[in-house]
N, C-alpha and C positions, 0 to 999 in steps of 0.2 A: 909589353903585354899585348897579345894578339887575340882578337875575338872575331867570330864569324856569325853573321846573321844570314839566314836563307829566306828568300821571299819568292813565293810562287803565286800570290794572290792576284786575281784578275784586276781588281781596283785597288790602287794604293790609297790608304786612308790616313787620317790624322793619328790613328792608332799605330800604324807603321812608323809614321814620323816621330811620335813620342817614344817609341821603342828605340829607334836609332839615337835620338837625342839623349835618352837615359844612358845608353851604352857609351856614348862619347863623353859623357860627364864623369865617368869613372877615371880618376887620375891615372895618367900614363897608358890609357887604353887606346890601341889602334884598331879601328873597326873596319872590317871588309863586309860589304853587303853583296851577296851573290843573288842576283835576280835571274830566275829561270823563266823563259817564256816559250810558248809553243806557237808555231806559225798559224795554226787554225783558230787561235783565240780571237774573240771579237774586239778586244782592246789590245792593240799591238804592244809588243815588248818595248819597242823604241819609245812609245808614248809613256809607258811606265818608267822606263829609264830616265826620260826627261823629267818626269815628276820628282824623282829622287835627286837628280842633278840640281834642279831648281832649289831644293831644300838643303842639300849638303855639298854642292859643288865647291863651295869656298872653305870647307872644313879641311884642315891639313891632316887630321887623323881619321878621315873617312875615305875609303876606296870603294867605288861602285863597279862591280863586274857583272856583265850581262852575258849569260849563257843562253844560246838558242837551240838547245838540244831537244829535238822533238821526241826523243826516246825517253825522256825523263819520266820515271814512274811517280804517280801522285800519292800512292798509299802502299803499305806493305803487301796488300793483296794483289798489287799490280806486278810485283817482281819477287821472285823467290829469294833473292839476296838484296832486298831493298836498301837496308842501311849501308851495306858495303858499296852499293851502286852510288849512293850519295857521297860516301866517303871519297870514292874515286873522283867524282865530279868536282868536289871541293878542292881536292889536291891538284887535279889537272888545271883548274882555272884560277885557283887562288893560293895554292901553296900548301905546305904541311906544317905540323907542329903548332897546334892551336892551344891557347890557354883556356878559352871559354867559348861555349856556344850560348848565344843569347837569343831568347825567343819568348813569345807570349802564349805559346801553346806547349802542350806536354811532350810533343815530338822532340823537343830540345834535349831531353834526357837520353834517349837511346842514340841520338845522333852524336851527342857529346861522348858517350861511352865508346862508340866505334872509332871516334877521332882521338881517343885518349885525352880528352879535355874535360873540363867541369861545366856543368849546366848552371847558367844564371837566368832564372825566370824573371820576367817583368810583367806585372799586372795581368796575370793569367785569368783572374776572376773579373777583369774589366771594372775595377773599382775606381780607377783614375780616368779612364776614357772608355766609353762603352762601345766604341766603333769595332765592329767585326766585319771583315770583308764580305762574307756570304750574306749577312743581314743587310749590308749596304747595297749589295747587288739586287736584293729582293725588293728594295723600295728606294730607288735612286732619288726620286723627287723629294720625298720626305726626309731623307738622310743626306741631303746635298752638302751640308756644312761639314760632313765627315770625309769628304772626298778631297784629295789634293788638287791644287789649282790647275795644273797642266791638264788633268783629266776633266775637270769642270769645264774648261774652255772647249774641249773637244765635244762634250755632251750637251753644252749649252744650246738652247733652242730659242730662236727669235721669230716673232710673228709681226707682220706689218699690216696696218689698217689703211685701206687704199680706196681711191675714188675721187669723185668731184668734191668741191667745197660744200660744206654744210650738209653732209650726209650722215653725220654721227660718228666720225672717226675718233674724236677725242672722248666722247661719252662711252662708246663701246670699248675702246682700248683700256680706259681706266677701269671700267666695270669688269672686264675680263681679267685684268691684273689682280683686282680685288678678289674675284672668285678663286683664283689660283694662289692667292697670298704671295704674289710674285711681283716683278718689277714693271712699273710703267715708265715710259720714256717720252718726254715732251718733244714737241716740234721746235727745232732750233729757229726756224724762220720767224716765228711770231715774236719772241723777245727781241730778236735782232731788228726787225722792222719797226717795232714799237719804240726802240731806243733812238730813233731819229733817222730812219732811212725809208721814207714813205714813197719815194720815186724808184721804180724798179728799173735798173740798168744791168748791163752785162756784169759790171763789177759787183753790184749788189747781189746778183744771183750767184756769182762765183763765191763771194764771201759766205752767203747762206750755205752753199754746197760745202765749203771748207768746215764751217761750224757743225753742220749736220754729220759730216763724215767723221769728225773728231769725236762727236757724241756717240755715234754707233760703234766706233772702234774702242772707245773707253768701256762701254757697256759689255762688249764681247770679250775684251781682254780681262776685265775684272770678274765676269761671270759670277756675280754675287748671288744670283738666284738661278735656278735651272731654266726659268722661262722669262723672257723679256717681251713686253707688249709695247710696240712702237706706235705712237700716235701717227707718225708718218715716217718715210725714209727717203733715201737719196733719189729713188725713182720718181717720187713726187716732184722733186726739184727738176729732174730730167724732163718730166712732163710739162711743168709750168714754164720752163726756160724759153721754149719757142713761143708760147702764148704771150708772155710778158715782154720779151725782148725782140721778137720777130726774127731771131737768129737761130742757126743750128746749134745744137748742144756740142760743146767742145769734146773731142774724143777722149781727152785725159779724164774728164769728169765721168764719162760713161764707163771707162775702165775702172775707176774708183768705185762707182756704184755697183758694178758687177762683183768686185772683190768683197764688198760689204753687204751683199744682198741678203734678204731675209730667207729663212727656211721655208716660209709660206706667207702668201699675201691673202688678205680677206677683202675681196672687192665688194663694196657695199652698194645697195640699191639707192636710187634717188627718190625715195617714197616719203620723205618728210619735207616740210616747208623750208625754204631758204631763210636762214637767220641773218638779219642785218649785221654787218661787220665792216668797220672802216678799212680793214685790210683786204676786202674783196672789191674787185674792180669791174664787176660785170654789170653795173648799173641796174641792180635789182634782179639780175638773172644769173644763173650759173654760167661760168665761163667755158665750160666743156661739157661733154656728154659721158655717160657711163661707158659707151662703146669706145670712146677715145682712150680711156684708161685700160680697157680690156685689150685693145690693139697694142698698146705700149707693153703690157705684161707679156703678150705673146711674141712681140717683136724681139724681146731680149730673153726669151725662153725661161721666164720666171714661173715658179710653181704657184698657182693661185686657186682659190675657192670662191665661187660666187655665193654670197649670202642672200638667201631669198627674202623677198619683201615680208614685212610683218611688224609687230610691235617691237619695241626695244627689248623686252624680255624674251620674245621669240627669237630674235636675232642673237641675243646673248647666249641663249641655251643652245642654239645651232653651233655657234662658234666654240663654246665650251666643249660640247660633245665631240666636235671635230678635232680639237687640240688634244683632248684625252686620248682619242684613238691614235693620233700621230705619235704622242709621247709613249704610249704603250708599245707601239710598233718599234719605236726607236730603241727602247730599253729591253725588248723581249730577248734579243740574241744574247745580251749580257746576263739578264736574269736567269735564262733557261740553259745557259751553256753548261755542259757536263764534260769534264776531263775524263776520257776513257782510254 
């Protein structure tokens, strides 16, 4: 038994995943998924193909075929012989003689008719899974859990809180994560140092670097939330390395930091009192200046925003407004894309 599923959606969702899973659960059913993408689309066809491969690459009865035909009509109004165009596209890329067309949309019936197959609808009214590609596109942040993991990783956004010690990085990163109902990521160095490494050496700094890099990689690979707010990141370790060890930062650590850099850094002002902390070694003073961290950001070409002085609430509102603008810009091309 042979079934065909056609996918043109810009964002592959859990609804698409459930559709294919339902199709392959039919005894004796061999399913071909024809993915069509256009080169001008803001989410590439190769990424959508990867999302499907991650879900179904190990299924013996699922075949994923990627067509990159830029002439593919998107609705009957686009082509005078729309259904026969798609019949030919399916037969050229996937073969002939289909038993079923499986879809969660009503287009499955005329497509099945032109292929000489039967239409098997699945959850057309979205009673099992409410995910619809166009609605997910319209509100990516709020409907994050409906997006397949490969695309989540691509759209994931990370922000780092940056600057001297005791300028409010932990407080503001936590509060920002709470404002966005998103992920807060702790600084690896603190629990590591508190676990019995009070003397800073090259080996200690390298171990801190390894721990922090693993933490950042894990957060980005899982992409559990659309936004991650990092209390610190690897470039803080890059900055403190010469301060504490008096040695140059090893080149392999810099390469790793660049590979895992944040999408944007918020450079905080030093307008609050220094808080006592046994892990601070400045003898009651800050061990660096704000300009030291600004120079580091510019040296490595990192995107950053300077947060103006003010109350904690004023800083938080500034950061929140800036992040909202950046996320809106990031999602706009996807949300507003029109296939014409």
